[in-house]
C-alpha positions as MATLAB code, in Angstrom:
seq = 'MARQVRSEATRRKLLDAAIDVFDEAGYVAAGRTAIIERAGVTKGALYHHFDSMDSLVTAIIEGGFATVLTTFRSMCQPSSPALEGMIHGMFAVTEVLSVDKEARAAGHLVFALAESNELGAEVGGEWADAVADQTARAIAEGDLCEELDARQVAESITSAMLGTWLMTHYAGDSIGRVTRMWETLLPAIVVADSLPYFRQFLARDALRYQNGSDGRSVVEP';
ca = [
       8.038   28.697  -12.556;
      11.540   28.523  -11.017;
      10.138   29.649   -7.643;
       7.457   26.960   -7.830;
      10.064   24.306   -8.609;
      12.204   25.431   -5.664;
       9.183   25.429   -3.391;
       8.242   21.890   -4.389;
      11.848   20.769   -3.931;
      11.863   22.217   -0.400;
       8.568   20.515    0.392;
       9.985   17.212   -0.832;
      13.121   17.687    1.293;
      10.943   18.194    4.361;
       8.853   15.113    3.628;
      11.933   12.960    3.055;
      13.574   14.302    6.210;
      10.445   13.633    8.276;
      10.220   10.095    6.909;
      13.835    9.434    7.906;
      13.416   10.959   11.365;
      10.176    9.060   12.016;
      11.886    5.849   10.940;
      14.844    6.412   13.249;
      13.177    7.933   16.311;
       9.517    7.058   15.953;
       6.714    9.561   15.485;
       6.219   10.291   19.173;
       9.900   11.101   19.795;
      10.439   12.992   16.544;
      10.708   16.755   16.780;
      10.518   19.665   14.379;
      14.141   20.622   15.027;
      15.437   17.219   13.936;
      13.364   17.393   10.757;
      14.540   20.927    9.951;
      18.186   19.997   10.504;
      17.869   16.834    8.404;
      16.226   18.749    5.567;
      18.738   21.601    5.753;
      16.045   24.290    5.637;
      14.824   27.055    7.913;
      12.072   26.853   10.509;
      10.117   29.287    8.381;
      10.295   26.919    5.423;
       8.783   24.144    7.524;
       5.866   26.269    8.642;
       5.357   27.630    5.138;
       4.669   24.138    3.823;
       3.306   22.429    6.943;
       1.660   24.488    9.652;
       1.673   21.583   12.099;
       3.069   18.097   12.612;
      -0.413   16.779   11.818;
      -0.322   18.362    8.371;
       3.114   16.837    7.758;
       1.876   13.398    8.796;
      -1.221   13.814    6.615;
       0.945   14.597    3.579;
       3.058   11.462    4.147;
       0.027    9.204    4.596;
      -1.768   10.644    1.569;
       1.351   10.452   -0.607;
       2.259    6.938    0.513;
      -1.193    5.505    0.019;
      -1.531    7.253   -3.345;
       1.489    5.205   -4.421;
      -0.117    2.051   -3.019;
      -3.369    2.698   -4.888;
      -1.626    3.588   -8.143;
       0.436    0.412   -7.908;
      -2.613   -1.765   -7.280;
      -4.674   -0.183  -10.054;
      -1.830   -0.431  -12.549;
      -1.942   -4.212  -12.169;
      -5.705   -4.425  -12.722;
      -5.893   -4.229  -16.489;
      -9.276   -4.644  -18.267;
      -7.652   -7.076  -20.708;
      -6.900   -9.581  -17.921;
      -9.254  -11.410  -15.542;
     -10.039   -9.267  -12.515;
      -8.868  -11.851   -9.985;
      -5.508  -12.119  -11.742;
      -5.151   -8.359  -11.380;
      -6.051   -8.506   -7.700;
      -3.407  -11.159   -7.025;
      -0.827   -9.268   -9.112;
      -1.782   -6.052   -7.358;
      -1.356   -7.339   -3.826;
       2.102   -8.715   -4.590;
       3.056   -5.419   -6.217;
       1.760   -3.458   -3.213;
       3.776   -5.704   -0.920;
       6.886   -4.905   -2.943;
       6.170   -1.177   -2.854;
       5.719   -1.255    0.915;
       9.155   -2.813    1.227;
      11.077   -0.508   -1.139;
       9.225    2.836   -1.201;
      10.125    4.880    1.887;
       7.045    7.094    1.787;
       4.624    4.185    1.334;
       6.300    2.285    4.160;
       6.220    5.345    6.414;
       2.551    5.900    5.610;
       1.773    2.377    6.735;
       3.734    2.812    9.953;
       1.984    6.104   10.723;
      -1.473    4.663   10.096;
      -0.827    1.933   12.637;
       0.877    4.262   15.114;
      -1.897    6.865   15.004;
      -4.887    4.553   14.560;
      -6.611    5.759   17.726;
      -6.121    9.482   17.136;
      -6.180    9.980   13.369;
      -9.085    9.092   11.070;
      -7.036    9.417    7.898;
      -6.002    5.768    8.065;
      -9.619    4.687    7.822;
     -10.152    7.061    4.910;
      -7.216    5.847    2.826;
      -7.994    2.255    3.769;
     -11.522    2.830    2.537;
     -10.239    4.139   -0.787;
      -8.128    1.020   -1.192;
     -11.126   -1.160   -0.322;
     -13.134    0.722   -2.973;
     -10.546   -0.163   -5.620;
     -10.528   -3.810   -4.531;
     -14.347   -3.854   -4.477;
     -14.442   -2.711   -8.105;
     -12.202   -5.612   -9.071;
     -14.165   -8.037   -6.907;
     -17.428   -7.049   -8.593;
     -15.832   -7.585  -11.992;
     -14.484  -10.987  -10.933;
     -17.977  -11.981   -9.805;
     -19.412  -10.844  -13.146;
     -16.702  -12.805  -14.973;
     -17.794  -15.944  -13.126;
     -14.553  -16.541  -11.217;
     -15.906  -15.564   -7.797;
     -19.060  -16.990   -6.218;
     -22.055  -14.964   -7.362;
     -23.632  -14.777   -3.889;
     -20.656  -12.842   -2.505;
     -20.950   -9.184   -1.522;
     -18.146   -7.390   -3.361;
     -17.652   -4.782   -0.654;
     -17.454   -7.340    2.143;
     -14.930   -9.387    0.194;
     -12.868   -6.272   -0.532;
     -12.812   -5.251    3.121;
     -11.727   -8.759    4.108;
      -8.902   -8.748    1.548;
      -7.602   -5.298    2.433;
      -7.817   -6.050    6.160;
      -5.904   -9.270    5.603;
      -3.298   -7.382    3.565;
      -2.807   -4.742    6.265;
      -2.485   -7.443    8.903;
      -0.067   -9.355    6.720;
       2.003   -6.217    6.213;
       2.077   -5.562    9.949;
       3.278   -9.119   10.626;
       5.876   -8.776    7.873;
       7.232   -5.625    9.525;
       8.120   -7.650   12.607;
       8.793  -11.112   11.167;
       9.717  -10.718    7.474;
       8.804  -13.097    4.616;
       6.473  -10.658    2.863;
       5.910  -12.665   -0.325;
       5.419  -15.887    1.603;
       2.859  -14.283    3.896;
       0.873  -12.762    1.014;
       0.954  -16.123   -0.756;
      -0.425  -17.894    2.309;
      -3.074  -15.185    2.666;
      -4.325  -15.892   -0.848;
      -4.063  -19.655   -0.350;
      -6.476  -19.259    2.559;
      -8.842  -16.847    0.826;
      -9.146  -18.440   -2.612;
     -11.125  -21.556   -1.592;
     -13.620  -19.343    0.241;
     -14.395  -17.008   -2.670;
     -13.500  -18.723   -5.978;
     -15.948  -20.983   -7.816;
     -14.942  -24.641   -7.939;
     -14.257  -24.699  -11.697;
     -11.854  -21.732  -11.498;
     -10.068  -22.684   -8.280;
      -7.377  -24.987   -9.767;
      -6.379  -22.325  -12.305;
      -6.068  -19.527   -9.734;
      -4.125  -21.742   -7.343;
      -1.629  -22.343  -10.148;
      -1.649  -18.673  -11.093;
      -0.926  -17.706   -7.470;
       1.971  -20.167   -7.265;
       3.508  -18.815  -10.497;
       3.078  -15.185   -9.425;
       4.584  -15.817   -6.007;
       7.566  -17.572   -7.584;
       8.201  -14.631   -9.915;
       8.253  -12.181   -7.029;
      10.396  -14.442   -4.871;
      12.942  -14.859   -7.658;
      13.159  -11.172   -8.545;
      14.900   -8.561   -6.426;
      12.008   -6.283   -7.398;
       8.794   -8.093   -8.250;
       7.619   -5.238  -10.453;
      10.586   -5.796  -12.746;
       9.732   -9.438  -13.414;
       5.937   -9.469  -13.300;
       4.116   -7.707  -16.078;
       0.635   -6.294  -15.366;
];
């Protein structure tokens, strides 16, 4: 058990070191030596846990997007309307992408390696699946237009979120950008009777995240 704990600790050191090096130098310029020196481990330890840079990148992307998915799903509680959970979830994901180093690095790597690595499409598809489940429930609850295709709506929302995150990386104002994203989307997907309520809900949720240093600490799922 002690050996397993040490092994996992070494693996975590390597991941954290790679995240820092990628952030400072960029993926293309990053080298194994810099990662090994930052982690304070041997070359053998690196190859024991990650036999290539691709496997290291894969671990970061999978770990980062697992955090994103867990965060989103934790906000989508069966006791609350599905669309409320979706709005909560996207604000919470935005917060995670700004404060969680691995999640942020995963996003950067997906964009940087979009043309050469299919993992981004895979994890993006998993996120779209989770959003599609909530979209289907919101349609069944009568808050979204019944003629909508849940999968198409989910892909539009996740694509808009990824684009919003990319713009935020360069221009800031993450909560404001997510708020404006929802302000644009809501009239296109929400039934007329529910639209005033969800506009108010969005405004309240955005204000809570803007007023808190960590939105997850002030917004309950």
